All heavy atoms as an XYZ file, in Angstrom:
670
protein
N       0.841     -1.146      0.033
C       0.014      0.008      0.008
C       0.852      1.247     -0.025
O       1.731      1.394      0.858
C      -0.894     -0.040      1.300
C      -1.493      1.282      1.539
S      -2.713      1.245      2.827
C      -1.755      1.113      4.280
N       0.670      2.158     -0.921
C       1.387      3.346     -0.975
C       0.541      4.534     -0.434
O      -0.583      4.703     -0.829
C       1.779      3.736     -2.407
O       2.454      2.610     -2.987
C       2.513      4.996     -2.582
N       1.088      5.159      0.585
C       0.458      6.274      1.231
C       1.260      7.514      0.902
O       2.444      7.562      1.114
C       0.360      6.124      2.739
C      -0.305      7.278      3.385
C      -0.413      4.863      3.053
N       0.576      8.490      0.314
C       1.324      9.743      0.018
C       0.725     10.845      0.796
O      -0.523     11.049      0.880
C       1.120     10.041     -1.451
C       1.716      9.013     -2.325
C       1.827     11.440     -1.766
C       3.171      8.814     -2.275
N       1.622     11.564      1.590
C       1.236     12.832      2.346
C       2.293     13.809      1.973
O       3.417     13.479      1.609
C       1.247     12.507      3.790
C       0.187     11.488      4.271
C      -1.166     12.132      4.467
O      -1.286     13.400      4.460
O      -2.188     11.358      4.459
N       1.999     15.027      2.198
C       2.956     16.149      1.913
C       3.137     16.942      3.231
O       2.326     17.002      4.102
C       2.455     17.052      0.831
O       1.267     17.669      1.220
C       2.243     16.347     -0.491
N       4.367     17.585      3.246
C       4.718     18.444      4.366
C       5.679     19.461      3.856
O       6.468     19.183      2.880
C       5.271     17.664      5.527
N       5.789     20.616      4.491
C       6.742     21.614      4.079
C       7.968     21.547      5.011
O       7.845     21.288      6.145
C       6.133     23.042      4.166
C       5.176     23.279      3.057
C       4.698     24.734      3.109
C       3.616     24.881      1.955
N       3.082     26.248      2.028
N       9.124     21.917      4.513
C      10.362     22.000      5.299
C      10.453     23.432      5.770
O      10.305     24.399      5.111
C      11.567     21.613      4.339
C      12.916     21.862      5.225
C      11.460     20.243      3.823
N      10.785     23.516      7.184
C      10.866     24.896      7.661
C      12.287     25.421      7.441
O      13.149     24.803      6.865
C      10.684     24.871      9.216
O      11.863     24.153      9.836
C       9.393     24.186      9.645
N      12.508     26.669      7.810
C      13.746     27.295      7.545
C      14.856     26.650      8.385
O      16.076     26.677      8.040
C      13.795     28.847      7.941
O      13.483     28.918      9.334
N      14.485     25.811      9.431
C      15.499     25.131     10.238
C      15.653     23.723      9.749
O      16.317     22.910     10.348
C      15.157     25.089     11.653
C      15.127     26.434     12.319
C      14.744     26.311     13.775
C      14.793     27.570     14.486
N      14.501     27.457     15.954
N      15.049     23.347      8.550
C      15.203     21.982      8.078
C      14.300     21.026      8.721
O      14.489     19.757      8.479
N      13.311     21.468      9.436
C      12.386     20.584     10.206
C      11.130     20.321      9.260
O      10.718     21.094      8.564
C      11.975     21.164     11.498
C      13.205     21.405     12.384
C      12.811     22.162     13.619
O      11.887     22.976     13.590
N      13.555     21.982     14.710
N      10.596     19.061      9.515
C       9.411     18.574      8.747
C       8.484     18.046      9.819
O       8.945     17.249     10.658
C       9.750     17.591      7.683
C       8.503     17.093      7.046
C      10.613     18.175      6.663
N       7.212     18.339      9.777
C       6.187     17.740     10.630
C       5.735     16.445      9.892
O       5.277     16.556      8.719
C       5.031     18.604     10.930
O       5.510     19.693     11.602
C       3.996     17.876     11.739
N       5.836     15.322     10.495
C       5.410     14.063      9.841
C       3.858     14.048     10.011
O       3.325     14.174     11.102
C       5.992     12.827     10.616
C       7.509     12.845     10.528
C       5.489     11.569      9.964
C       8.176     11.903     11.473
N       3.188     13.965      8.863
C       1.781     13.946      8.897
C       1.172     12.897      9.795
O       1.703     11.762      9.979
C       1.355     13.621      7.425
C       2.506     14.149      6.666
C       3.715     13.844      7.492
N       0.006     13.271     10.541
C      -0.559     12.365     11.542
C      -0.807     10.970     10.939
O      -0.599      9.945     11.682
C      -1.806     13.002     12.100
C      -2.406     12.227     13.241
O      -1.602     11.775     14.159
N      -3.675     12.160     13.346
N      -1.293     10.824      9.801
C      -1.617      9.527      9.172
C      -0.374      8.639      9.124
O      -0.437      7.497      9.363
C      -2.249      9.767      7.776
C      -2.758      8.636      7.117
C      -3.484      9.022      5.820
N      -3.748      7.902      4.974
C      -3.969      8.001      3.716
N      -4.003      9.183      3.066
N      -4.177      6.942      3.037
N       0.739      9.243      8.702
C       2.002      8.529      8.601
C       2.498      8.135     10.027
O       2.943      6.970     10.220
C       3.100      9.411      7.813
C       2.612      9.741      6.436
C       4.377      8.551      7.814
C       2.352      8.542      5.563
N       2.376      9.043     10.936
C       2.823      8.757     12.319
C       1.986      7.568     12.857
O       2.613      6.702     13.520
C       2.664      9.931     13.240
C       3.661     11.092     12.914
C       3.652     12.096     14.084
N       2.399     12.588     14.586
C       1.650     13.605     14.118
N       2.319     14.436     13.211
N       0.580     13.986     14.619
N       0.784      7.506     12.579
C      -0.096      6.430     13.075
C       0.292      5.103     12.462
O       0.483      4.042     13.094
C      -1.554      6.685     12.873
C      -2.130      7.741     13.826
C      -3.571      7.963     13.614
C      -4.094      8.995     14.584
N      -5.541      9.298     14.347
N       0.569      5.054     11.122
C       0.958      3.869     10.364
C       2.374      3.315     10.939
O       2.467      2.149     10.943
C       1.001      4.132      8.873
C      -0.301      4.284      8.156
C      -0.108      4.822      6.822
C      -1.008      2.982      8.230
N       3.247      4.267     11.236
C       4.563      3.878     11.762
C       4.601      3.636     13.257
O       5.614      3.233     13.744
C       5.608      4.905     11.297
C       5.866      5.032      9.772
C       6.873      6.099      9.476
C       6.456      3.665      9.276
N       3.552      3.966     13.937
C       3.504      3.874     15.344
C       4.587      4.837     15.926
O       5.292      4.501     16.877
C       3.730      2.474     15.965
C       2.721      1.509     15.297
N       1.411      1.527     15.675
C       2.768      0.608     14.399
C       0.709      0.630     15.047
N       1.612      0.029     14.238
N       4.698      6.076     15.408
C       5.627      7.041     15.824
C       4.954      7.982     16.774
O       3.854      8.539     16.450
C       6.259      7.796     14.564
C       6.985      8.996     15.039
C       6.993      6.905     13.714
N       5.539      8.199     17.939
C       4.970      9.207     18.872
C       6.131     10.043     19.441
O       7.296      9.824     19.118
C       4.240      8.477     20.049
O       5.162      7.547     20.629
N       5.792     10.940     20.379
C       6.777     11.813     20.951
C       7.931     10.991     21.520
O       7.738     10.008     22.217
C       6.252     12.621     22.013
O       5.082     13.386     21.541
C       7.164     13.598     22.680
N       9.222     11.301     21.193
C      10.390     10.626     21.691
C      10.832      9.497     20.850
O      11.869      8.875     21.118
N      10.133      9.100     19.768
C      10.472      7.981     18.884
C      11.710      8.438     18.094
O      11.772      9.557     17.603
C       9.365      7.608     17.963
O       8.255      7.185     18.682
C       9.729      6.516     17.010
N      12.685      7.621     17.979
C      13.863      7.819     17.062
C      13.525      7.430     15.772
O      12.852      6.340     15.566
C      15.122      7.208     17.702
O      15.458      7.726     18.915
N      14.051      8.099     14.743
C      13.789      7.785     13.359
C      15.072      7.650     12.642
O      15.980      8.386     12.827
C      12.934      8.807     12.679
C      11.569      9.023     13.317
C      10.879     10.253     12.747
C      10.662      7.767     13.039
N      15.169      6.667     11.719
C      16.306      6.529     10.801
C      15.916      6.996      9.461
O      14.831      6.653      8.945
C      16.739      5.033     10.712
N      16.732      7.731      8.779
C      16.556      8.232      7.398
C      17.530      7.489      6.455
O      18.707      7.390      6.773
C      16.792      9.797      7.298
C      15.719     10.515      8.082
C      15.907     10.694      9.459
C      14.676     11.089      7.450
C      15.044     11.491     10.195
C      13.783     11.820      8.175
C      13.888     12.044      9.502
N      16.964      7.114      5.363
C      17.833      6.436      4.341
C      17.452      6.961      2.971
O      16.354      7.508      2.754
N      18.304      6.693      2.025
C      18.022      7.008      0.624
C      18.045      5.787     -0.246
O      18.818      4.886     -0.050
C      19.108      8.007      0.116
C      19.165      9.409      0.688
C      20.265     10.165      0.094
C      17.888     10.184      0.342
N      16.991      5.750     -1.109
C      16.984      4.583     -2.044
C      16.755      5.219     -3.381
O      16.615      6.463     -3.609
C      15.812      3.696     -1.732
O      14.513      4.293     -2.075
N      16.809      4.419     -4.435
C      16.635      4.974     -5.840
C      15.204      5.558     -6.033
O      14.981      6.372     -6.812
C      16.859      3.824     -6.778
C      15.908      2.687     -6.715
C      16.115      1.641     -7.769
C      15.070      0.603     -7.663
N      15.089     -0.308     -8.797
N      14.352      5.186     -5.163
C      12.906      5.699     -5.258
C      12.620      6.896     -4.394
O      11.608      7.522     -4.468
C      11.926      4.568     -4.868
C      12.065      3.441     -5.745
O      12.113      3.635     -6.954
O      11.904      2.218     -5.272
N      13.495      7.259     -3.457
C      13.392      8.442     -2.554
C      13.955      8.189     -1.192
O      14.837      7.382     -0.945
N      13.280      8.908     -0.259
C      13.751      8.834      1.164
C      12.935      7.672      1.826
O      11.781      7.582      1.722
C      13.473     10.165      1.879
C      13.872     10.100      3.322
C      14.204     11.254      1.171
N      13.719      6.895      2.718
C      13.137      5.907      3.533
C      13.152      6.431      4.902
O      14.114      6.897      5.425
C      13.883      4.614      3.373
C      13.281      3.501      4.304
C      13.948      4.171      1.944
N      11.965      6.340      5.663
C      11.877      6.706      7.050
C      11.407      5.600      7.861
O      10.394      4.993      7.572
C      10.804      7.929      7.071
C      10.466      8.493      8.454
C      11.682      9.141      9.106
C       9.339      9.395      8.271
N      12.246      5.212      8.875
C      11.933      4.044      9.678
C      12.070      4.370     11.093
O      13.021      4.997     11.530
C      12.802      2.914      9.345
C      12.851      2.351      7.881
C      13.991      1.451      7.652
C      11.482      1.618      7.627
N      11.095      3.886     12.009
C      11.324      4.033     13.388
C      12.526      3.088     13.819
O      12.779      2.021     13.129
C      10.037      3.466     14.051
C       9.156      3.321     12.906
C       9.873      3.310     11.616
N      13.320      3.557     14.781
C      14.420      2.706     15.140
C      14.712      2.891     16.632
O      14.131      3.815     17.279
C      15.705      3.088     14.319
S      16.319      4.783     14.719
N      15.598      2.030     17.207
C      16.022      2.220     18.584
C      17.383      2.636     18.576
O      18.244      2.069     17.869
C      15.834      0.800     19.339
C      14.396      0.530     19.507
C      14.280     -0.643     20.454
C      12.778     -0.964     20.585
N      12.531     -1.758     21.791
N      17.739      3.652     19.403
C      19.104      4.036     19.583
C      19.556      3.679     20.899
O      18.949      3.868     22.001
C      19.091      5.680     19.438
C      20.554      6.193     19.732
C      18.575      6.109     18.151
N      20.778      2.984     20.944
C      21.323      2.524     22.206
C      22.613      3.221     22.435
O      23.389      3.521     21.436
C      21.460      0.982     22.175
O      22.326      0.624     21.166
C      20.271      0.290     22.026
N      22.920      3.451     23.685
C      24.140      4.016     24.059
C      25.232      2.933     24.198
O      24.985      1.966     24.891
C      24.031      4.858     25.440
C      25.473      5.498     25.771
C      22.976      5.919     25.164
N      26.387      3.069     23.542
C      27.350      2.146     23.687
C      28.732      2.926     24.108
O      29.048      3.865     23.450
C      27.640      1.541     22.325
C      28.646      0.385     22.367
C      28.726     -0.398     21.005
O      27.721     -0.757     20.527
O      29.834     -0.482     20.533
N      29.371      2.369     25.115
C      30.509      3.080     25.605
C      31.703      2.844     24.571
O      31.871      1.817     24.032
C      30.986      2.488     26.882
O      32.291      2.873     27.320
N      32.499      3.898     24.309
C      33.630      3.667     23.449
C      34.813      2.956     24.079
O      35.793      2.679     23.440
C      34.064      5.158     23.156
C      33.602      5.946     24.346
C      32.365      5.246     24.800
N      34.708      2.698     25.348
C      35.698      1.997     26.128
C      35.256      0.641     26.723
O      34.065      0.540     27.084
C      36.237      2.845     27.295
C      36.680      4.189     26.808
C      35.874      5.364     27.075
C      37.954      4.426     26.139
C      36.329      6.653     26.646
C      38.282      5.599     25.601
C      37.512      6.797     26.002
O      37.866      7.997     25.572
N      36.150     -0.323     26.911
C      35.816     -1.504     27.560
C      35.896     -1.351     29.015
O      36.333     -0.212     29.558
C      36.877     -2.627     27.157
O      38.158     -2.235     27.738
C      37.034     -2.893     25.638
N      35.393     -2.284     29.779
C      35.438     -2.104     31.276
C      36.817     -2.033     31.706
O      37.136     -1.238     32.733
C      34.760     -3.250     31.929
O      35.246     -4.421     31.568
N      37.803     -2.687     31.181
C      39.164     -2.656     31.493
C      39.745     -1.218     31.240
O      40.451     -0.645     32.098
C      39.976     -3.695     30.794
C      41.467     -3.659     31.155
C      42.231     -4.722     30.467
N      42.367     -5.911     31.361
C      42.837     -7.065     31.089
N      43.218     -7.343     29.822
N      42.888     -7.962     31.967
N      39.398     -0.705     30.140
C      39.846      0.678     29.832
C      39.274      1.688     30.761
O      39.954      2.629     31.224
C      39.490      1.045     28.338
C      40.240      0.221     27.294
C      39.723      0.432     25.971
O      38.462      0.557     25.712
O      40.568      0.427     25.019
N      38.075      1.518     31.111
C      37.390      2.442     32.140
C      38.074      2.364     33.464
O      38.350      3.328     34.112
C      35.916      2.120     32.370
C      35.072      2.872     31.363
C      34.213      2.315     30.437
C      34.884      4.305     31.235
N      33.560      3.276     29.713
C      33.930      4.484     30.270
C      35.471      5.378     31.830
C      33.610      5.776     29.767
C      35.077      6.687     31.457
C      34.179      6.832     30.401
N      38.524      1.152     33.828
C      39.296      1.024     35.118
C      40.593      1.723     35.094
O      40.999      2.516     36.020
C      39.572     -0.499     35.324
C      38.349     -1.313     35.768
C      38.587     -2.790     35.894
O      39.764     -3.185     35.898
O      37.625     -3.582     35.969
N      41.254      1.655     33.896
C      42.505      2.504     33.771
C      42.258      3.935     33.807
O      43.038      4.727     34.439
C      43.224      2.061     32.445
C      43.880      0.783     32.390
C      44.417      0.416     31.131
C      44.951     -0.942     30.982
N      45.580     -1.231     29.682
N      41.218      4.386     33.134
C      40.865      5.792     33.102
C      40.600      6.330     34.442
O      40.995      7.343     34.962
C      39.667      6.110     32.094
C      40.107      5.863     30.644
C      39.148      7.524     32.322
C      38.997      5.748     29.648
N      39.730      5.518     35.302
C      39.392      5.990     36.548
C      40.666      5.987     37.518
O      40.762      6.915     38.301
C      38.311      4.999     37.135
C      36.972      5.248     36.427
C      35.895      4.168     36.851
O      36.361      3.129     37.550
O      34.849      4.369     36.480
N      41.599      5.014     37.342
C      42.761      5.038     38.117
C      43.649      6.244     37.823
O      44.105      6.931     38.703
C      43.525      3.775     37.832
C      44.754      3.577     38.699
C      45.431      2.308     38.408
C      46.722      2.139     39.203
N      47.484      0.972     38.866
N      43.806      6.580     36.504
C      44.530      7.713     36.145
C      43.941      9.077     36.663
O      44.570      9.990     37.131
C      44.663      7.852     34.597
C      45.664      6.771     33.979
C      45.421      6.826     32.499
C      47.094      7.138     34.403
N      42.554      9.093     36.536
C      41.856     10.270     37.017
C      41.926     10.536     38.483
O      41.958     11.654     38.980
C      40.345     10.229     36.593
N      41.987      9.425     39.258
C      42.043      9.528     40.759
C      43.507      9.685     41.317
O      43.725     10.011     42.389
C      41.364      8.348     41.326
O      42.118      7.159     41.121
N      44.424      9.384     40.361
C      45.827      9.515     40.838
C      46.254     10.979     41.063
O      45.789     11.852     40.362
C      46.724      8.878     39.841
N      47.155     11.094     42.015
C      47.664     12.443     42.278
C      48.671     12.820     41.105
O      49.482     11.987     40.762
C      48.457     12.404     43.628
C      48.770     13.797     44.057
C      49.446     13.816     45.464
C      49.737     15.178     45.903
N      50.207     15.217     47.261
N      48.486     14.011     40.648
C      49.237     14.430     39.405
C      50.671     14.773     39.836
O      50.927     15.000     40.978
N      51.483     14.746     38.884
C      52.909     15.082     39.105
C      53.129     16.598     39.028
O      52.488     17.285     38.176
C      53.811     14.377     38.142
C      55.330     14.606     38.307
C      56.057     13.612     37.442
C      57.570     13.983     37.740
N      58.429     13.047     37.019
N      53.957     17.139     39.862
C      54.219     18.561     39.846
C      55.560     18.817     39.198
O      56.574     18.143     39.605
C      54.199     19.145     41.325
C      54.575     20.612     41.302
C      52.859     18.878     41.940
N      55.638     19.710     38.307
C      56.943     20.026     37.545
C      57.418     21.339     38.076
O      56.660     22.260     38.347
C      56.588     20.038     36.091
C      56.308     18.695     35.452
C      54.996     18.315     35.327
C      57.273     17.759     35.230
C      54.662     17.097     34.799
C      57.003     16.534     34.696
C      55.685     16.213     34.563
O      55.323     14.846     34.087
N      58.719     21.456     38.128
C      59.381     22.682     38.606
C      59.369     23.760     37.522
O      59.550     24.987     37.863
C      60.814     22.441     39.064
C      60.781     21.447     40.262
C      62.247     21.258     40.755
C      62.216     20.404     42.006
N      63.527     20.132     42.526
N      59.210     23.388     36.301
C      59.167     24.404     35.249
C      58.183     23.945     34.132
O      57.915     22.813     33.964
C      60.561     24.652     34.614
O      60.986     23.450     33.830
N      57.728     24.966     33.400
C      56.848     24.662     32.287
C      57.615     23.830     31.198
O      57.006     22.970     30.472
C      56.359     25.945     31.608
N      58.926     24.076     31.094
C      59.691     23.407     30.056
C      59.693     21.902     30.414
O      59.577     21.030     29.443
C      61.214     23.906     30.067
C      62.074     23.416     29.034
C      63.452     24.080     29.108
C      64.421     23.424     28.006
N      65.767     24.044     28.106
N      59.907     21.461     31.627
C      59.926     20.077     32.038
C      58.525     19.458     31.806
O      58.460     18.334     31.354
C      60.303     19.908     33.433
C      61.808     20.129     33.716
C      62.110     19.780     35.110
N      63.552     19.877     35.289
C      64.210     19.648     36.466
N      63.458     19.179     37.470
N      65.442     19.769     36.573
N      57.451     20.186     32.097
C      56.108     19.651     31.854
C      55.871     19.433     30.397
O      55.303     18.418     29.977
C      55.062     20.727     32.498
N      56.315     20.451     29.546
C      56.112     20.352     28.156
C      56.840     19.139     27.603
O      56.341     18.391     26.752
C      56.588     21.562     27.479
C      56.272     21.668     26.021
C      56.647     23.001     25.353
C      56.392     22.987     23.885
N      56.834     24.173     23.210
N      58.046     18.902     28.087
C      58.951     17.819     27.695
C      58.227     16.463     28.033
O      58.214     15.551     27.180
C      60.295     17.864     28.296
C      61.277     16.806     27.841
C      62.629     17.039     28.440
C      63.618     16.018     28.007
N      64.935     16.108     28.594
N      57.619     16.385     29.152
C      56.931     15.171     29.612
C      55.730     14.856     28.654
O      55.528     13.808     28.191
C      56.422     15.301     31.002
C      55.571     14.068     31.435
N      56.085     12.872     31.758
C      54.131     14.010     31.598
C      55.014     12.145     32.037
N      53.882     12.810     31.974
N      54.989     15.987     28.356
C      53.765     15.910     27.520
C      54.204     15.384     26.119
O      53.541     14.496     25.518
C      53.015     17.151     27.584
C      52.297     17.429     28.748
C      51.982     17.118     26.361
C      51.770     18.809     28.999
N      55.273     15.965     25.568
C      55.734     15.528     24.268
C      56.166     14.139     24.238
O      56.136     13.438     23.177
C      56.920     16.469     23.820
C      56.424     17.814     23.448
C      57.485     18.907     23.265
O      58.737     18.575     23.492
O      57.226     19.979     22.797
N      56.602     13.594     25.293
C      57.089     12.211     25.388
C      55.908     11.118     25.437
O      56.228      9.981     25.267
C      58.027     11.919     26.621
N      54.702     11.626     25.683
C      53.627     10.704     25.855
C      53.186     10.191     24.541
O      53.450     10.603     23.503
C      52.396     11.465     26.542
C      52.595     11.888     28.014
C      51.345     12.587     28.361
C      52.824     10.675     28.792
């Protein structure tokens, strides 16, 4: 079944999805949508967005350890800079 509805794009690039389409897709406030392109036009699909950490649990442990460690104090900016360049 092909359903055709129209909507205008605002100056901010926003479009209101027509109510009939929202009902067919079961889209409501807070629903995430995926946009795709096909040879026939734009594809709009409801989707789920999940948060995924860029770090493993082991990496987080190292980061937390580094963050909680007492920092080193340098006697001069030159020594601090030299240390940073060596990292």
